[in-house]
C-alpha positions in Angstrom: 0.0 0.0 0.0 3.0 2.3 -0.2 1.8 3.2 -3.7 -1.0 5.2 -2.0 0.9 6.7 1.0 4.2 7.7 -0.6 2.8 10.7 -2.6 1.2 12.0 0.7 4.6 12.1 2.3 5.7 14.8 -0.2 3.1 17.2 1.2 4.3 19.6 3.9 0.9 19.7 5.6 0.7 15.9 5.8 4.2 15.7 7.5 3.2 18.5 9.9 0.1 16.6 10.9 2.2 13.5 11.5 4.6 15.5 13.7 1.6 16.8 15.7 0.4 13.2 16.2 3.9 12.1 17.4 4.1 15.0 19.8 0.6 14.5 21.0 -0.4 18.0 20.1 -4.0 17.1 19.4 -6.8 17.3 18.3 -6.0 18.9 14.9 -8.5 20.0 12.2 -8.1 18.9 8.6 -10.2 20.6 6.0 -10.4 20.5 2.2 -10.7 16.7 1.7 -13.9 15.3 0.0 -15.2 11.9 0.6 -12.9 9.6 -1.3 -9.8 11.6 -0.3 -10.8 11.5 3.3 -10.2 7.7 3.3 -6.9 8.2 1.5 -5.8 10.8 4.1 -7.0 8.6 7.0 -5.1 5.6 5.7 -1.9 7.6 5.4 -2.1 9.3 8.8 -3.0 6.1 10.7 0.1 4.3 9.7 1.7 2.6 12.8 -1.5 2.4 14.8 -3.0 -1.0 15.7 -6.6 0.4 15.9 -8.1 3.1 13.6 -11.6 4.3 14.6 -13.5 6.4 12.1 -16.6 8.1 13.7 -19.2 9.5 11.3 -22.7 10.9 11.6 -25.0 8.1 10.6 -25.1 4.4 9.6 -25.5 5.1 5.9 -22.4 7.2 5.8 -20.5 4.6 7.8 -21.4 2.0 5.0 -20.1 4.4 2.3 -16.8 4.9 4.1 -16.6 1.2 4.7 -16.9 0.5 0.9 -14.2 3.1 0.1 -11.8 2.1 2.9 -11.7 -1.6 1.9 -9.4 -0.5 -0.9 -6.7 0.3 1.7 -7.4 -2.2 4.5 -9.1 -5.6 4.4 -9.5 -5.7 8.2 -12.2 -3.1 8.3 -15.5 -3.5 10.2 -18.6 -1.6 10.9 -19.6 -1.3 14.6 -23.4 -1.1 14.5 -25.3 1.1 17.0 -28.4 0.0 18.8 -31.8 1.5 19.5 -31.6 1.3 23.3 -35.3 2.2 23.8 -36.8 -0.6 21.6 -33.8 -2.9 21.3 -35.1 -5.6 23.6 -38.5 -5.8 21.8 -36.9 -5.5 18.3 -36.9 -8.6 16.1 -33.2 -8.4 15.4 -32.0 -11.9 16.2 -28.3 -11.9 17.2 -26.9 -10.1 14.2 -26.1 -6.8 15.9 -24.6 -8.4 19.0 -22.6 -10.8 16.9 -21.1 -7.9 14.9 -20.3 -5.9 18.0 -18.8 -8.9 19.9 -16.7 -9.9 16.8 -15.1 -6.5 17.0 -14.6 -6.8 20.8 -12.8 -10.1 20.1 -10.3 -8.3 17.8 -9.7 -5.6 20.4 -9.1 -8.1 23.1 -6.8 -10.2 20.9 -4.9 -7.0 19.7 -5.6 -7.7 16.0 -5.0 -4.7 13.6 -8.5 -3.4 12.9 -10.2 -0.4 11.3 -13.6 0.3 12.9 -16.2 2.5 11.2 -19.2 3.6 13.3 -21.7 6.4 13.9 -21.3 8.6 16.9 -24.3 7.1 18.8 -22.6 3.6 18.6 -20.5 4.9 21.5 -23.3 6.5 23.5 -24.7 3.4 25.1 -23.3 2.1 28.4 -21.2 -1.1 28.2 -19.3 -3.3 30.6 -15.6 -2.6 31.2 -13.5 -4.7 28.8 -12.0 -6.6 31.8 -15.5 -8.0 32.7 -15.8 -9.5 29.2 -12.3 -11.0 29.3 -13.1 -12.7 32.6 -16.1 -14.5 31.0 -14.1 -15.9 28.1 -13.8 -19.8 28.2 -10.8 -21.5 26.7 -11.1 -25.3 26.1 -8.1 -27.3 25.0 -7.1 -31.0 25.0 -6.0 -30.7 28.7 -9.3 -29.3 29.9 -11.8 -31.2 32.0 -15.5 -30.6 31.6 -18.5 -31.5 33.8 -21.4 -31.6 31.4 -24.1 -30.2 33.8 -21.9 -27.3 35.0 -20.7 -26.5 31.5 -24.2 -26.2 30.2 -25.2 -23.8 33.0 -22.1 -21.7 32.3 -23.0 -21.4 28.6 -26.5 -20.5 29.4 -25.3 -17.7 31.7 -23.1 -16.4 28.9 -26.1 -16.0 26.7 -26.1 -19.2 24.7 -29.4 -21.0 24.0 -29.7 -24.7 24.4 -31.2 -26.5 21.4 -31.7 -30.1 20.3 -29.4 -29.4 17.4 -27.1 -26.5 16.7 -28.0 -24.4 13.6 -27.2 -20.8 14.2 -24.5 -18.7 16.1 -25.3 -18.4 19.8 -26.7 -22.0 20.3 -25.4 -25.1 22.0 -26.5 -28.7 22.3 -25.6 -31.5 24.7 -26.3 -35.2 24.0 -24.5 -38.1 25.6 -20.8 -37.2 25.9 -20.9 -34.7 23.0 -21.2 -30.9 23.2 -22.0 -28.9 20.1 -21.5 -25.1 20.3 -21.7 -22.4 17.7 -19.7 -19.5 19.3 -21.2 -16.1 18.4 -17.8 -14.8 17.2 -17.0 -17.8 14.9 -18.0 -18.7 11.4 -18.5 -22.5 12.0 -19.8 -24.6 15.0 -17.5 -26.8 17.1 -18.0 -30.3 18.5 -16.4 -31.4 21.7 -16.3 -35.2 22.3 -15.8 -36.3 25.9 -14.4 -39.4 27.5 -15.8 -39.1 31.0 -14.8 -35.5 32.0 -11.8 -35.5 29.8 -11.8 -34.1 26.2 -11.2 -36.7 23.5 -11.4 -34.4 20.5 -12.4 -30.9 19.4 -13.6 -30.5 15.8 -15.4 -28.0 13.6 -18.4 -29.4 11.7 -20.8 -28.5 9.0 -24.3 -27.3 10.2 -26.2 -29.0 7.4 -24.5 -32.4 7.1 -23.4 -32.5 10.7 -20.1 -33.9 9.5 -16.7 -33.0 11.0 -14.5 -30.6 9.0 -11.2 -30.5 10.8 -9.7 -31.2 14.2 -8.4 -28.3 16.3 -6.3 -28.1 19.5 -8.2 -25.3 21.2 -11.6 -23.5 21.3 -12.1 -20.0 22.7 -15.7 -19.2 23.6 -16.7 -15.6 23.9 -20.0 -14.5 25.6 -23.1 -14.4 23.4 -24.3 -11.3 25.2 -22.9 -7.9 26.1 -24.4 -7.8 29.6 -23.3 -10.9 31.5 -23.7 -10.5 35.3 -22.7 -13.4 37.5 -24.9 -15.0 40.2 -24.0 -12.4 42.9 -24.5 -9.4 40.5 -27.9 -10.9 39.4 -29.2 -11.2 42.9 -28.0 -7.7 43.8 -29.5 -6.2 40.6 -32.9 -7.9 41.0 -33.0 -6.6 44.6 -32.4 -3.0 43.4 -35.0 -3.4 40.7 -37.6 -4.7 43.2 -36.8 -1.9 45.7 -37.2 0.8 43.0 -40.4 -0.9 41.7 -42.0 -0.7 45.1 -41.1 3.0 45.4 -42.3 3.8 41.9 -45.6 1.8 42.3 -46.2 3.7 45.6 -45.6 7.0 43.8 -47.9 6.2 40.9 -50.6 4.9 43.3 -50.5 8.2 45.3 -51.0 10.0 42.0 -54.1 7.9 41.3 -52.3 6.3 38.3 -53.5 2.8 39.0 -53.3 1.6 35.4 -49.6 2.7 35.1 -48.8 1.1 38.5 -50.3 -2.2 37.4 -48.4 -2.0 34.1 -45.0 -1.6 35.6 -45.6 -4.4 38.1 -46.6 -6.7 35.3 -43.5 -5.7 33.2 -41.1 -6.2 36.0 -42.7 -9.5 37.0 -42.4 -10.8 33.4 -38.8 -9.6 33.2 -37.9 -11.5 36.3 -39.6 -14.7 35.1 -37.8 -14.5 31.7 -34.5 -13.8 33.5 -35.0 -16.9 35.6 -35.9 -19.1 32.6 -33.7 -17.8 29.8 -30.9 -16.2 32.0 -28.1 -14.8 29.8 -30.2 -14.7 26.6 -32.5 -12.0 28.1 -31.6 -8.5 27.0 -30.3 -6.5 30.0 -29.2 -3.4 28.1 -31.9 -1.1 29.6 -31.2 -2.6 33.1 -27.4 -2.3 33.1 -27.2 0.3 35.9 -28.9 -2.1 38.3 -26.4 -4.9 37.8 -23.2 -2.8 37.4 -21.9 0.2 39.2 -19.1 0.9 36.7 -19.9 1.2 33.0 -18.0 2.8 30.1 -18.4 3.9 26.5 -17.1 1.9 23.6 -14.6 4.7 22.9 -13.0 4.0 26.3 -12.0 0.5 25.3 -9.0 1.8 23.4 -5.5 2.6 24.5 -4.2 6.0 23.5 -0.9 4.6 22.3 -2.4 2.0 20.0 -5.5 3.9 18.7 -6.1 6.9 16.5 -9.6 8.4 16.1 -10.9 10.3 13.1 -14.1 12.4 13.5 -15.8 12.8 10.1 -17.6 16.2 9.8 -17.5 17.1 13.5 -20.2 19.7 13.1 -22.6 17.1 11.9 -21.5 14.7 14.7 -22.7 17.4 17.2 -26.1 17.6 15.4 -26.4 13.8 15.3 -25.5 13.4 19.0 -27.9 16.1 20.1 -30.7 14.6 18.0 -30.2 11.1 19.4 -30.0 12.4 23.0 -33.2 14.4 22.6 -35.1 11.6 20.9 -34.0 9.2 23.7 -35.0 11.5 26.5 -38.4 12.3 25.0 -39.1 8.7 24.3 -38.1 7.6 27.8 -40.1 10.3 29.5 -43.2 9.2 27.6 -42.6 5.6 28.6 -42.0 6.4 32.3 -45.1 8.4 32.5 -47.1 5.5 31.2 -45.5 2.9 33.5 -43.4 1.1 30.9 -40.0 1.6 32.6 -38.5 2.4 36.0 -36.8 5.7 36.8 -33.4 4.1 36.9 -33.7 3.1 33.2 -33.6 6.7 32.1 -29.8 6.9 32.5 -28.6 4.1 30.2 -26.8 6.2 27.6 -24.1 8.8 27.8 -24.9 12.4 26.6 -23.3 13.4 23.4 -21.1 16.0 25.1 -19.8 13.3 27.5 -18.9 11.2 24.5 -17.2 14.0 22.6 -15.2 14.9 25.8 -14.0 11.3 25.9 -12.9 11.6 22.2 -11.2 14.9 22.7 -8.8 13.3 25.2 -7.9 10.6 22.7 -5.5 10.7 19.8 -8.1 12.4 17.7 -8.1 14.2 14.3 -11.1 16.1 13.0 -11.6 15.8 9.2 -14.1 17.7 7.2 -14.7 19.1 3.7 -15.2 22.7 4.9 -14.3 24.6 8.1 -16.8 23.5 10.8 -18.7 26.3 12.5 -20.2 24.6 15.5 -17.7 21.8 16.4 -17.9 20.9 20.1 -14.2 19.9 20.1 -11.7 22.8 19.7 -8.7 22.0 17.5 -5.2 23.1 18.5 -3.9 23.2 14.9 -5.7 23.5 11.6 -4.5 22.2 8.2 -6.2 22.8 4.8 -5.7 20.8 1.6 -6.5 21.9 -1.9 -7.7 18.9 -3.7 -9.3 18.0 -7.1 -12.3 15.8 -7.4 -11.9 12.6 -9.6 -14.8 10.6 -11.0 -15.2 7.1 -9.6 -13.7 4.3 -11.7 -17.0 2.4 -11.4 
């Protein structure tokens, strides 16, 4: 890829920006680049960083950048955002969680990765990365497995038990055989036991159920983003029940008997589902009850290894403000009608909090024209004069 980056090194502005990155004199503002040239500039400036995160203003734009950036880097992924309000009720399967956890896997394993996302993808509250690392299960030929305990652990991690494995996020146990389709893998795995000892670990084909190849090790990542342990579950449920009692009392005093009955029914159903389905129940809107410490996706990255590019910072501010206002209005309407508890109001970060996090990172602002209402102030500004070229396609 030196063919693309070498011409950039002849530009004084490009070298000045690189010097600012090395000295940590950031953020800097880059103007003048149009869409295709933004990807070229980003690729050149991100040389030497393990992780490159491009933050844009909506999902459609993220897909456009993804298509352009694949020319420079094959290890490029889109980190999808979630609609926190309706996510649990949405018919989304596991597609979004799978995409997000696949990226977390690359971060944990320190694999060179370019991530493209919209600003609101980093506004929801997540577990610290260490919590996810602690839930990872590694199975090799020296491991011992107790079937009953192993099934309970997989269920707690968000996997669903089925008679036969067909899709990611499922597992099956029959006799001394465990089939599991890890959410972050492309093929399912079959573990054959001899007593509690492992006899073989193989990948297999979903349709024919025939083995493909033998492997020495299997790493199982959680199939959910919120994965409390037994102690955290009990403490979280206790907090939910206490707040439910207080809120029902308040609604009853206000003569809102219908709303009080509704929230009691919703919480009761939630607890029943949690008891039956455990890890596969969406806990995103209840995260504050189970965890005291949460963080943004942007905080997962080390400053030394990661460079952030904010595409059109003025439009990022508009997007963040719109998402936050829509969320607040939607949640206020739901709490007034008894659909949620008061504690569920605070499950996202404000856009200003997120932009403050980004301003402390190795961050570059890149836009076509000089932004007028960017929330992040640039220490240096660089302008490029470019010429538009028609797409080859």
